[in-house]
N, C-alpha and C positions, 0 to 999 in steps of 0.2 A: 419351593419358591423362596427367595430371599425376602425378608421383611423390609419395610421401607428404610429404616435407619442404615443397615449395611449397604443397601443399594446406593443411597445418597452419599455415604462415606466413600464408596468406590468411585462414584462419579466425580467427587471432589478430587480424589487422587488422580484420576484420568485427566481432569482439566488442568491440574497443576503440572502434570507431566507434559501435557501438550504445550503449555507455555514455555517450558524449558526446551522442548524440541524445536520450537520456533524462534528461540532466543537469538540465533545467528542468521535468521532469514531477513533479508533486506525489507524494510518497511513493515515488519511484522506488527500486528495488532494483538495484544494479549487478550485471552479469554477473561482474565481476572484483573479488574482495574487496580487492585492493590499492589500489583507488581509492574504497573506502568511507570515509565520514567521518561525524561526528556529524550528526544531523538538524538542518537549518536551518529555523528557524521564522520565518514572515513574518506580519504583521498582516492581518486580513480584516474586512470589515464585515458578514459573514454570521453571524447568531446560531447557525446550525447547523454552522458550520465549526470543527473542533477538531483538536488534535494530541495523540496519545497521548504519555505520558512516554517518555523514552529507554528502549529495550529492550523496550517493550510494543507490542502490536498490537491493532487492532480485530478482532473476530471476525465473519466474514461468511459468508453462504450464497448460492451462485449459483443460477441458474435450474434447474440440473441437480441441486440438492441438495448439491453438494460444499461442504464447509467450507473456507474459506481465511482468510488473515490478511493485513491490509494496514494501512498508516499514513496513507493519503490520507483525511483526515477531512472532505472537502468533502461534507457530508451533505445530504439533502433528504427531504421527505415526498412520496412518489409513490404513488398508489393507497392512501393511508392507511398506508403502511409506511415506516419509516425506511430509507433506502438510501444506498449509496455512489454516487460519480459514474458508475460503470459499471453501476449498476442492481442490484448485489447487496444482499440484505437484511442489515441490521446487527442482530446478535444482542445480547440483553441480558436483564435480569431484571425482569419486570413488577412483582414485589413489592419490588424494590430490593436484595435480599439474595442473594448468590451461594452462600451455604452450603447444601449439599444440593440445589441447584437446577440445572437444565439450561438454558443460554441459548437463548432463542427470539427470533423476530423481534419487534421493538417496533412495535405497531400502534395507530393512532388508533381509538377506538370507532366503529363503523359509522355511527351517526347523525351524530356530529361530522364524520366524513370526508365524508359526503354533503352536509352543510350548509356545508362549508368553514370550520369553526370553529377549526381548528388552524393558521390562516394565520400566527399570530405565534409559532410554536413556536421554542424555543431549547434549547441544551444548556448545562448548568451544569458547574462545575468537578468536581463529584463524579460526573459522568456522567448526572445526571438529565435526562431529556428532558421538557420541560413546555410547556404553553401555557395561555392564559387563555380560559375559556369564559364568554360572557355568560349571565347567569341572571336569572330573574324570580321573586320570592317569590310563590307562589300565594295566600298569604293577604292580602298587602298590595299586591301588584302592583309593588312597588319593584324597580327594576332594579339589578343588581349584577354582580359578576364572581367567578368561582371558579377557582382554580388546579387544573389537571388534569395528572397525570404519567403518562407511558407506561411508566416504569420507569427503570432505570439501564443504561447501555451496558456490555457485557462487555469486559474486556481479557484478553489472553493474554501469557504470558511463557514462554520455553523455557529449559531448564537451560543454565548457562554452558558453553561449549565445543561445544554441539550446533549443527548446521548445518541451517538450514531449506532446503527445496527450492523453488527459484525457479519460479513458474508463468508469470509474465510480468513486465512492467516494474514493476508495483506490487503484485503478490500473491505470497504464498509459501504452501507447505503445510508441515505439521509434519514434522520429521525422522522418518525411518522408525523405527517402534517407540518413539517418544517422545511422551508426553502432555503438553500444556502445562499450566502453572499458570494457572487462571482466577480472575478476581476483578473488582472494580469500581474505578474511580478513587477515590483518597483513602480507601481502606478499611484503610489500615495496611500493606498489602502492595504496593499500587501508589500512585504519586504522583498528584496531581490532573491533569486535562486542562488544556491551554492552550486557552482558549476565544477566539472571534473570531480564530482563527489558522489558517494553512495550513502543512503540512509541505512545504518546498521541495525535498525529496529528500535522499539521503545519498551523492551522488556528488561527489567532489573534482574540480572542473573542471580546475584547473591540473595535478593529477596525471594526470588522464585524457588531457590533451593530450600530456604528456610520454611516457606509456605508448603512445599511438597513434603518436607519432613513432618510438619504439623499434621498434614492430612494423613500421612502414613500412620502416625501415632494414634490419631483418632480412629482410623480404620482398624488398627490392631486392638485398641481398647474395646471397640464394639465387637470384634471377633472373639475376644476373650470372654466378654459378657455372654455372647451367644453360646459359646462352648460350655460355659458354666451353667447356663440355663438348661442346655440340652442334657448335661450330666445330672442335674437335679431331677429333670423330668424322667430320665432313664431310671434313676434310683427309686423314684416314686412308683413307676410302673413295676419295677422288680419287687418292691414291697407288697404291692397289690396282688401280684401273682402268688 
């Protein structure tokens, strides 16, 4: 069985390596805060791809009903529901106003979803999710188009100094006993979304490599010490024999 120090050193190496593996994952949250950096925003051609402002999170709900928070805004409409890349429902406000409202999944009306009318959906800087519906005037037969909105995406922010609980590489839970401040983009409390953009993660690659090298060196030093101790022990046993 390995003694505690070698095991701890190995776990530090594994954690540092995990941060580097996640460095190019959109919205990645590092295991180690000392390699966290400001969000890097890259352009995207996807009209449903957005990046929350710094310090803000998208509010999502998983298949098990658990609420989580993430920054990977590569969104899509699946089964008529706005979802993140991992399939979680994106919560928001169908009426557009967060005051006195509880965020719920943003959904396309059933008829439009069945007919595929929301194919050109996009997200605007204020978090509005909208699409264009073809329409026919029943009196004149004239064809036209009307703008349909699903609502506005909800954003969350936690008090300064509070520490979110990391669920996986891109999702976090609220700090224990702390309720987030909820709102919508560009509402005076939150800045606007970056549209046609992707969050390239918050992991400092250069710093991560340096920290991984430090962890390896510490692991090697402990390994050398363990080998030296084992050699002394063996020599002592041989002398006793």
